[in-house]
C-alpha positions as a Markdown table, in Angstrom:
| # | Residue | x | y | z |
|---|---|---|---|---|
| 1 | Unk | -11.3 | -11.3 | 18.8 |
| 2 | Unk | -8.6 | -12.8 | 20.9 |
| 3 | Unk | -5.0 | -14.0 | 20.3 |
| 4 | Unk | -4.8 | -17.2 | 18.2 |
| 5 | Unk | -2.3 | -19.2 | 20.2 |
| 6 | Unk | -2.0 | -22.0 | 17.7 |
| 7 | Unk | -0.9 | -19.5 | 15.0 |
| 8 | Unk | 1.6 | -17.8 | 17.4 |
| 9 | Unk | 3.1 | -21.1 | 18.4 |
| 10 | Unk | 3.4 | -22.1 | 14.8 |
| 11 | Unk | 5.1 | -18.8 | 14.0 |
| 12 | Unk | 7.5 | -19.2 | 16.9 |
| 13 | Unk | 8.3 | -22.7 | 15.6 |
| 14 | Unk | 9.1 | -21.2 | 12.2 |
| 15 | Unk | 11.4 | -18.6 | 13.8 |
| 16 | Unk | 13.2 | -21.3 | 15.7 |
| 17 | Unk | 13.6 | -23.4 | 12.5 |
| 18 | Unk | 15.0 | -20.3 | 10.8 |
| 19 | Unk | 17.5 | -19.7 | 13.6 |
| 20 | Unk | 18.5 | -23.4 | 13.4 |
| 21 | Unk | 19.1 | -23.2 | 9.7 |
| 22 | Unk | 21.1 | -20.0 | 10.2 |
| 23 | Unk | 23.2 | -21.6 | 12.9 |
| 24 | Unk | 23.9 | -24.7 | 10.8 |
| 25 | Unk | 24.9 | -22.8 | 7.7 |
| 26 | Unk | 27.2 | -20.7 | 9.8 |
| 27 | Unk | 28.8 | -23.8 | 11.1 |
| 28 | Unk | 29.3 | -25.4 | 7.6 |
| 29 | Unk | 30.4 | -22.2 | 5.8 |
| 30 | Unk | 32.7 | -20.6 | 8.3 |
| 31 | Unk | 34.8 | -18.6 | 5.9 |
| 32 | Unk | 31.9 | -17.0 | 4.0 |
| 33 | Unk | 29.9 | -14.8 | 6.2 |
| 34 | Unk | 27.0 | -13.1 | 4.5 |
| 35 | Unk | 25.5 | -10.9 | 7.3 |
| 36 | Unk | 23.6 | -8.7 | 4.9 |
| 37 | Unk | 21.9 | -11.7 | 3.4 |
| 38 | Unk | 20.8 | -12.9 | 6.9 |
| 39 | Unk | 19.6 | -9.4 | 7.8 |
| 40 | Unk | 17.4 | -9.3 | 4.7 |
| 41 | Unk | 16.1 | -12.9 | 5.1 |
| 42 | Unk | 15.3 | -12.2 | 8.8 |
| 43 | Unk | 13.5 | -9.0 | 7.7 |
| 44 | Unk | 11.5 | -10.9 | 5.1 |
| 45 | Unk | 10.5 | -13.7 | 7.5 |
| 46 | Unk | 9.3 | -11.3 | 10.2 |
| 47 | Unk | 7.4 | -9.1 | 7.8 |
| 48 | Unk | 5.7 | -12.2 | 6.3 |
| 49 | Unk | 4.7 | -13.4 | 9.7 |
| 50 | Unk | 3.5 | -9.9 | 10.7 |
| 51 | Unk | 1.5 | -9.5 | 7.5 |
| 52 | Unk | -0.1 | -12.9 | 8.1 |
| 53 | Unk | -1.3 | -11.7 | 11.5 |
| 54 | Unk | -2.3 | -8.2 | 10.5 |
| 55 | Unk | -4.3 | -9.0 | 7.3 |
| 56 | Unk | -4.4 | -6.9 | 4.2 |
| 57 | Unk | -5.6 | -3.6 | 5.6 |
| 58 | Unk | -3.3 | -3.2 | 8.6 |
| 59 | Unk | -0.2 | -4.5 | 6.7 |
| 60 | Unk | 0.0 | -1.2 | 4.8 |
| 61 | Unk | 1.2 | 0.7 | 7.9 |
| 62 | Unk | 4.4 | -1.2 | 8.5 |
| 63 | Unk | 5.2 | -0.8 | 4.8 |
| 64 | Unk | 4.6 | 2.9 | 5.0 |
| 65 | Unk | 6.9 | 3.2 | 8.0 |
| 66 | Unk | 9.5 | 1.0 | 6.2 |
| 67 | Unk | 9.5 | 3.3 | 3.1 |
| 68 | Unk | 9.8 | 6.5 | 5.3 |
| 69 | Unk | 12.7 | 4.8 | 7.1 |
| 70 | Unk | 14.4 | 4.1 | 3.8 |
| 71 | Unk | 14.1 | 7.7 | 2.7 |
| 72 | Unk | 15.3 | 9.0 | 6.0 |
| 73 | Unk | 18.4 | 6.8 | 5.8 |
| 74 | Unk | 19.1 | 8.2 | 2.3 |
| 75 | Unk | 18.7 | 11.8 | 3.6 |
| 76 | Unk | 21.0 | 11.1 | 6.6 |
| 77 | Unk | 23.7 | 9.5 | 4.4 |
| 78 | Unk | 23.6 | 12.4 | 1.8 |
| 79 | Unk | 23.7 | 15.0 | 4.6 |
| 80 | Unk | 26.5 | 13.3 | 6.4 |
| 81 | Unk | 28.7 | 12.2 | 3.5 |
| 82 | Unk | 27.5 | 14.5 | 0.7 |
| 83 | Unk | 27.1 | 11.5 | -1.5 |
| 84 | Unk | 24.9 | 8.4 | -1.8 |
| 85 | Unk | 26.8 | 5.1 | -2.0 |
| 86 | Unk | 24.8 | 1.8 | -2.0 |
| 87 | Unk | 27.6 | -0.1 | -0.3 |
| 88 | Unk | 27.3 | 2.1 | 2.8 |
| 89 | Unk | 23.5 | 2.3 | 2.6 |
| 90 | Unk | 22.5 | -1.4 | 2.5 |
| 91 | Unk | 23.9 | -2.6 | 5.9 |
| 92 | Unk | 22.1 | 0.0 | 8.0 |
| 93 | Unk | 19.0 | -0.3 | 5.9 |
| 94 | Unk | 18.7 | -4.0 | 6.5 |
| 95 | Unk | 19.5 | -3.7 | 10.2 |
| 96 | Unk | 16.9 | -1.0 | 10.7 |
| 97 | Unk | 14.4 | -2.9 | 8.6 |
| 98 | Unk | 14.9 | -6.0 | 10.7 |
| 99 | Unk | 14.3 | -4.1 | 13.9 |
| 100 | Unk | 11.1 | -2.6 | 12.4 |
| 101 | Unk | 10.0 | -6.1 | 11.2 |
| 102 | Unk | 10.5 | -7.6 | 14.7 |
| 103 | Unk | 8.5 | -4.7 | 16.2 |
| 104 | Unk | 5.8 | -5.2 | 13.6 |
| 105 | Unk | 5.6 | -8.9 | 14.3 |
| 106 | Unk | 5.4 | -8.3 | 18.1 |
| 107 | Unk | 2.6 | -5.8 | 17.6 |
| 108 | Unk | 0.9 | -8.1 | 15.1 |
| 109 | Unk | 0.5 | -10.8 | 17.7 |
| 110 | Unk | -2.2 | -8.6 | 19.2 |
| 111 | Unk | -3.8 | -7.8 | 15.8 |
| 112 | Unk | -6.9 | -9.6 | 16.8 |
| 113 | Unk | -7.8 | -6.5 | 19.0 |
| 114 | Unk | -7.6 | -4.1 | 16.0 |
| 115 | Unk | -10.9 | -2.9 | 14.6 |
| 116 | Unk | -12.2 | -4.4 | 11.4 |
| 117 | Unk | -12.4 | -1.9 | 8.6 |
């Protein structure tokens, strides 16, 4: 299989629309910044696009890495602060999740070359 360029262009268009909506809401609601909400929405968008490219079988691997990342962040916070506080946990969790989602999406563009199982 090869890369489906129509799908990739459509997904890039969706990402650009998302960035435009984010920019416009930032312009209209200047005083109320919800960074954590944008990190989580960006994560969801990139994971959905990656799963669309990967298919059902290969989508499990980014989810496994995501859950291991979540557990590792909990262990690091407990080891560092000797306590687990959600307020400190969510911002780094969503940031790392977004980075993982972008990497998964970038890899999923070449998902046509993965073997069918």
